[in-house]
Backbone as CSV, one residue per row, in Angstrom:
resi,resn,N_x,N_y,N_z,CA_x,CA_y,CA_z,C_x,C_y,C_z
1,MET,92.324,101.295,74.012,92.620,100.315,75.033,92.881,98.986,74.333
2,SER,93.898,98.273,74.781,94.261,97.014,74.159,93.266,95.916,74.527
3,ALA,93.274,94.843,73.759,92.395,93.704,74.036,92.755,93.075,75.378
4,LEU,94.052,93.073,75.721,94.487,92.525,77.001,93.923,93.334,78.152
5,ALA,93.983,94.661,78.064,93.439,95.509,79.124,91.938,95.307,79.251
6,ALA,91.228,95.192,78.124,89.777,94.957,78.166,89.468,93.609,78.811
7,ALA,90.264,92.585,78.498,90.047,91.263,79.099,90.315,91.308,80.599
8,GLN,91.320,92.078,81.028,91.603,92.176,82.451,90.481,92.905,83.181
9,ILE,89.928,93.956,82.573,88.808,94.661,83.191,87.604,93.742,83.279
10,ASP,87.341,92.957,82.214,86.222,92.018,82.256,86.438,90.970,83.342
11,ALA,87.671,90.492,83.506,87.953,89.495,84.537,87.774,90.078,85.924
12,ILE,88.165,91.330,86.100,88.024,91.969,87.403,86.556,92.154,87.746
13,SER,85.743,92.514,86.751,84.345,92.824,87.026,83.440,91.597,87.020
14,SER,83.958,90.409,86.704,83.117,89.212,86.698,82.914,88.710,88.123
15,PRO,81.821,87.990,88.375,81.547,87.504,89.730,82.629,86.545,90.219
16,ALA,82.875,86.595,91.513,83.877,85.712,92.112,83.341,84.293,92.207
17,ARG,84.247,83.311,92.072,83.871,81.910,92.208,83.973,81.511,93.671
18,ALA,83.129,80.598,94.065,83.212,80.066,95.424,84.355,79.063,95.488
19,VAL,85.019,79.003,96.606,86.104,78.057,96.798,85.497,76.743,97.265
20,THR,85.795,75.666,96.557,85.288,74.359,96.952,86.428,73.367,97.020
21,GLY,86.197,72.321,97.768,87.180,71.268,97.910,86.831,70.084,97.035
22,PRO,87.332,68.906,97.391,87.033,67.707,96.618,85.526,67.448,96.569
23,ASP,85.040,66.994,95.429,83.622,66.667,95.220,82.710,67.845,95.530
24,ASN,83.167,69.063,95.250,82.397,70.293,95.482,82.011,70.489,96.942
25,GLY,82.706,69.843,97.846,82.478,70.036,99.271,83.321,71.183,99.776
26,PRO,83.365,71.371,101.096,84.183,72.454,101.641,85.663,72.202,101.376
27,PRO,86.442,73.257,101.195,87.865,73.071,100.937,88.576,72.533,102.177
28,THR,89.607,71.773,101.945,90.426,71.298,103.048,91.496,72.347,103.315
29,LEU,91.724,72.633,104.574,92.704,73.650,104.924,93.996,73.009,105.393
30,ARG,95.094,73.509,104.873,96.400,73.161,105.376,96.966,74.429,105.988
31,PHE,97.935,74.279,106.854,98.506,75.430,107.530,100.001,75.492,107.271
32,ALA,100.512,76.714,107.212,101.947,76.953,107.072,102.350,77.909,108.179
33,ALA,103.560,77.787,108.638,104.057,78.673,109.701,104.497,79.995,109.096
34,THR,104.097,81.093,109.730,104.539,82.413,109.290,105.931,82.672,109.852
35,THR,106.487,83.850,109.589,107.846,84.156,110.037,107.984,84.134,111.552
36,ASP,106.898,84.437,112.267,106.986,84.390,113.728,106.561,83.043,114.306
37,GLY,106.284,82.062,113.438,105.978,80.717,113.895,104.507,80.423,114.104
38,THR,103.627,81.400,113.953,102.196,81.144,114.124,101.645,80.495,112.859
39,PRO,100.680,79.599,113.015,100.118,78.956,111.828,99.197,79.904,111.065
40,SER,99.240,79.823,109.749,98.374,80.613,108.887,97.775,79.667,107.848
41,PRO,96.455,79.749,107.599,95.855,78.864,106.592,96.538,79.031,105.239
42,LEU,96.733,77.922,104.565,97.439,77.884,103.289,96.427,77.644,102.174
43,LEU,96.441,78.491,101.155,95.574,78.297,99.993,96.275,77.335,99.050
44,ASP,95.658,76.185,98.809,96.306,75.205,97.936,95.595,75.058,96.597
45,GLN,94.619,75.930,96.329,93.954,75.940,95.031,93.554,77.369,94.695
46,SER,93.297,77.620,93.431,92.911,78.966,93.006,91.621,79.380,93.681
47,CYS,91.527,80.652,93.999,90.296,81.161,94.599,90.119,82.619,94.217
48,ALA,88.903,83.087,94.374,88.576,84.484,94.119,87.589,84.921,95.182
49,PHE,87.703,86.164,95.609,86.781,86.681,96.607,86.660,88.186,96.436
50,ARG,85.690,88.753,97.125,85.455,90.197,97.079,85.467,90.750,98.492
51,PHE,85.825,92.019,98.617,85.740,92.702,99.901,85.409,94.160,99.641
52,HIS,84.865,94.818,100.650,84.522,96.234,100.556,85.477,97.025,101.434
53,PHE,85.949,98.148,100.898,86.826,99.025,101.644,86.443,100.456,101.306
54,GLU,86.027,101.202,102.304,85.627,102.599,102.147,84.638,102.794,101.013
55,GLY,83.638,101.918,100.951,82.567,102.049,99.974,82.860,101.522,98.588
56,THR,84.004,100.925,98.374,84.372,100.386,97.065,84.508,98.873,97.176
57,GLU,83.945,98.166,96.198,84.059,96.704,96.183,85.275,96.303,95.365
58,PHE,86.141,95.504,95.967,87.353,95.017,95.321,87.213,93.528,95.050
59,ALA,87.758,93.090,93.924,87.800,91.673,93.577,89.255,91.216,93.645
60,VAL,89.460,90.030,94.223,90.799,89.469,94.363,90.789,88.048,93.810
61,ALA,91.786,87.696,93.041,91.970,86.333,92.550,93.386,85.897,92.915
62,VAL,93.504,84.688,93.437,94.801,84.158,93.862,94.988,82.782,93.234
63,THR,96.161,82.566,92.637,96.508,81.268,92.063,97.823,80.819,92.686
64,PRO,97.783,79.798,93.556,99.029,79.328,94.172,99.898,78.581,93.163
65,GLY,101.186,78.683,93.367,102.149,77.978,92.533,103.160,77.274,93.414
66,THR,104.237,76.841,92.830,105.292,76.176,93.573,106.262,77.224,94.103
67,GLY,106.211,77.485,95.389,107.105,78.454,95.999,106.705,79.905,95.802
68,SER,105.601,80.158,95.136,105.114,81.519,94.929,103.625,81.455,94.623
69,PHE,103.007,82.626,94.501,101.605,82.677,94.091,101.370,83.913,93.256
70,HIS,100.355,83.831,92.400,99.983,84.933,91.518,98.707,85.556,92.078
71,TYR,98.641,86.886,92.085,97.458,87.565,92.595,97.023,88.657,91.628
72,ARG,95.726,88.955,91.666,95.148,90.043,90.885,94.116,90.732,91.767
73,ILE,94.223,92.048,91.882,93.309,92.852,92.698,92.764,93.949,91.804
74,GLY,91.468,94.213,91.869,90.915,95.269,91.043,89.588,95.783,91.555
75,ALA,89.244,97.006,91.144,87.977,97.617,91.528,87.652,98.761,90.580
76,ARG,86.370,98.998,90.412,85.895,100.179,89.686,85.819,101.297,90.716
77,VAL,86.608,102.355,90.514,86.733,103.387,91.550,86.072,104.708,91.191
78,GLY,85.575,104.846,89.970,84.923,106.096,89.618,84.614,106.170,88.144
79,VAL,84.155,107.342,87.736,83.864,107.605,86.327,84.431,108.965,85.947
80,VAL,84.716,109.109,84.672,85.107,110.400,84.133,83.836,111.004,83.547
81,PRO,83.323,112.095,84.115,82.097,112.685,83.578,82.323,113.249,82.171
82,PHE,81.268,113.266,81.397,81.346,113.884,80.076,81.485,115.400,80.244
83,THR,82.075,116.055,79.261,82.293,117.497,79.342,80.975,118.255,79.510
84,ALA,79.920,117.807,78.824,78.626,118.490,78.918,78.008,118.351,80.314
85,GLU,78.348,117.270,81.016,77.795,117.056,82.360,78.479,117.942,83.394
86,ASN,79.807,117.903,83.399,80.553,118.630,84.415,81.996,118.809,83.936
87,PRO,82.276,119.893,83.234,83.623,120.059,82.678,84.721,120.136,83.739
88,ALA,84.434,120.758,84.874,85.459,120.871,85.922,85.785,119.503,86.515
89,ALA,84.768,118.686,86.755,84.999,117.349,87.306,85.727,116.465,86.299
90,ARG,85.413,116.615,85.009,86.115,115.841,83.986,87.595,116.206,83.973
91,HIS,87.879,117.486,83.998,89.270,117.957,84.015,89.993,117.420,85.260
92,ALA,89.333,117.471,86.416,89.939,116.971,87.654,90.180,115.471,87.591
93,ALA,89.201,114.706,87.077,89.358,113.247,86.988,90.512,112.872,86.074
94,LEU,90.640,113.555,84.949,91.745,113.267,84.026,93.092,113.660,84.627
95,ALA,93.129,114.742,85.405,94.370,115.143,86.076,94.778,114.115,87.133
96,ILE,93.795,113.615,87.885,94.081,112.578,88.891,94.592,111.321,88.203
97,LEU,93.938,110.942,87.117,94.336,109.744,86.367,95.761,109.883,85.836
98,ARG,96.112,111.058,85.325,97.489,111.286,84.841,98.494,111.197,85.989
99,HIS,98.180,111.814,87.118,99.097,111.816,88.250,99.282,110.414,88.820
100,ALA,98.220,109.614,88.813,98.284,108.262,89.370,99.068,107.314,88.469
101,GLY,99.399,107.738,87.271,100.091,106.868,86.325,101.487,106.450,86.745
102,GLY,102.100,107.145,87.657,103.465,106.828,88.063,103.573,105.866,89.236
103,ARG,102.484,105.327,89.686,102.510,104.418,90.848,103.150,103.092,90.460
104,SER,103.846,102.466,91.399,104.515,101.203,91.103,103.599,99.999,91.286
105,ARG,102.704,100.021,92.261,101.804,98.886,92.495,100.403,99.137,91.956
106,ALA,99.825,100.241,92.336,98.448,100.535,91.959,98.426,101.166,90.567
107,ARG,97.674,100.559,89.681,97.538,101.093,88.330,96.098,101.543,88.130
108,PHE,95.945,102.668,87.469,94.618,103.218,87.201,94.452,103.324,85.692
109,VAL,93.288,102.914,85.208,93.028,102.928,83.773,91.564,103.310,83.541
110,GLY,91.333,104.033,82.458,89.971,104.372,82.064,89.548,103.485,80.900
111,ASP,88.273,103.106,80.869,87.789,102.277,79.777,86.897,103.084,78.835
112,ARG,86.350,102.428,77.827,85.518,103.099,76.820,84.248,103.697,77.400
113,ARG,83.780,103.166,78.502,82.529,103.627,79.102,82.766,104.710,80.153
114,GLN,83.950,105.301,80.152,84.328,106.380,81.065,84.511,105.911,82.507
115,SER,84.551,104.594,82.748,84.802,104.075,84.098,86.295,104.116,84.383
116,ILE,86.636,104.319,85.639,88.031,104.304,86.080,88.221,103.075,86.955
117,TRP,89.226,102.293,86.624,89.520,101.055,87.332,90.880,101.171,88.012
118,ALA,90.967,100.624,89.227,92.249,100.519,89.929,92.573,99.037,90.034
119,GLY,93.820,98.690,89.854,94.168,97.280,89.946,95.655,97.061,90.017
120,THR,95.987,95.834,90.324,97.379,95.394,90.313,97.390,93.899,90.067
121,GLU,98.503,93.421,89.589,98.669,92.002,89.333,100.141,91.686,89.503
122,GLY,100.445,90.555,90.111,101.843,90.216,90.291,102.045,88.841,90.881
123,ASP,103.297,88.498,91.050,103.699,87.241,91.670,104.403,87.560,92.970
124,ALA,104.089,86.806,94.002,104.721,86.994,95.304,105.452,85.715,95.689
125,ASP,106.617,85.870,96.264,107.390,84.712,96.714,106.771,84.125,97.972
126,GLY,106.941,82.838,98.156,106.455,82.163,99.350,105.130,81.471,99.115
127,GLU,104.677,80.780,100.143,103.410,80.063,100.078,102.244,81.045,100.075
128,ALA,101.126,80.630,99.528,99.919,81.463,99.470,99.129,81.327,100.759
129,THR,99.647,81.908,101.830,98.919,81.907,103.097,97.978,83.101,103.124
130,LEU,97.002,83.067,104.003,96.099,84.206,104.124,96.864,85.460,104.514
131,SER,97.858,85.303,105.361,98.680,86.458,105.761,99.421,87.057,104.572
132,ALA,99.968,86.221,103.709,100.712,86.710,102.544,99.779,87.407,101.555
133,VAL,98.590,86.858,101.368,97.615,87.486,100.463,97.173,88.834,101.031
134,MET,96.883,88.880,102.324,96.476,90.139,102.954,97.597,91.177,102.865
135,TYR,98.841,90.753,102.992,99.980,91.651,102.879,99.995,92.324,101.508
136,GLU,99.780,91.550,100.442,99.765,92.115,99.087,98.583,93.069,98.915
137,ILE,97.425,92.739,99.499,96.257,93.615,99.415,96.542,94.942,100.120
138,VAL,97.144,94.881,101.302,97.440,96.103,102.057,98.453,96.970,101.310
139,LEU,99.470,96.373,100.705,100.437,97.160,99.929,99.743,97.893,98.781
140,PHE,98.820,97.203,98.111,98.066,97.834,97.023,97.205,98.976,97.558
141,LEU,96.466,98.725,98.640,95.560,99.741,99.174,96.309,100.965,99.687
142,GLN,97.486,100.775,100.271,98.263,101.920,100.744,98.594,102.871,99.606
143,GLU,98.916,102.337,98.462,99.279,103.180,97.335,98.050,103.734,96.612
144,ALA,96.976,102.962,96.534,95.789,103.361,95.769,94.829,104.242,96.559
145,ARG,94.816,104.145,97.868,93.807,104.805,98.697,93.690,106.318,98.473
146,PRO,94.770,107.077,98.418,94.600,108.522,98.208,93.882,108.851,96.896
147,TYR,94.181,108.108,95.841,93.562,108.358,94.544,92.108,107.899,94.540
148,ILE,91.822,106.794,95.191,90.438,106.317,95.296,89.587,107.347,96.030
149,ARG,90.137,107.926,97.068,89.405,108.978,97.797,89.177,110.200,96.921
150,LEU,90.161,110.580,96.135,89.986,111.733,95.245,88.899,111.470,94.196
151,PHE,88.893,110.257,93.618,87.847,109.928,92.650,86.478,109.930,93.311
152,ALA,86.394,109.478,94.557,85.113,109.457,95.282,84.606,110.871,95.545
153,GLU,85.512,111.815,95.775,85.114,113.204,96.055,84.565,113.915,94.816
154,LEU,84.816,113.395,93.634,84.332,114.017,92.395,82.828,113.860,92.219
155,HIS,82.220,112.940,92.958,80.789,112.661,92.756,79.963,113.473,93.697
């Protein structure tokens, strides 16, 4: 595993920072109009948060930019058992990991400790509204969900 991949796994697994505004007070919210004209809160500073979906904790980091925003989503979704523990489950986990390698958004990687991580990172056009961030999360989950369920069934 490359040093970059290890750093990304460490960043995904580190605790999320709280979002604060000026003088460590609450953040100030600005609003942007969505495509249908409804207001959506606008993220005007970097933030990170966590959410749970089907028993898995996901970490999200968002960095707004000019006319676009950068996002990173990741979660530890399973482990590859050692051969002595469960050879059939190890074979199945490695087969799932190989099959998941062709996904365009959701990427799956194994680390030195036999953990399996799912994640994605990218830039999205437009303002960093809550709706836009949720849209990117849903696109990731749609592609990753079948594989996350398969890894969960191995335990």
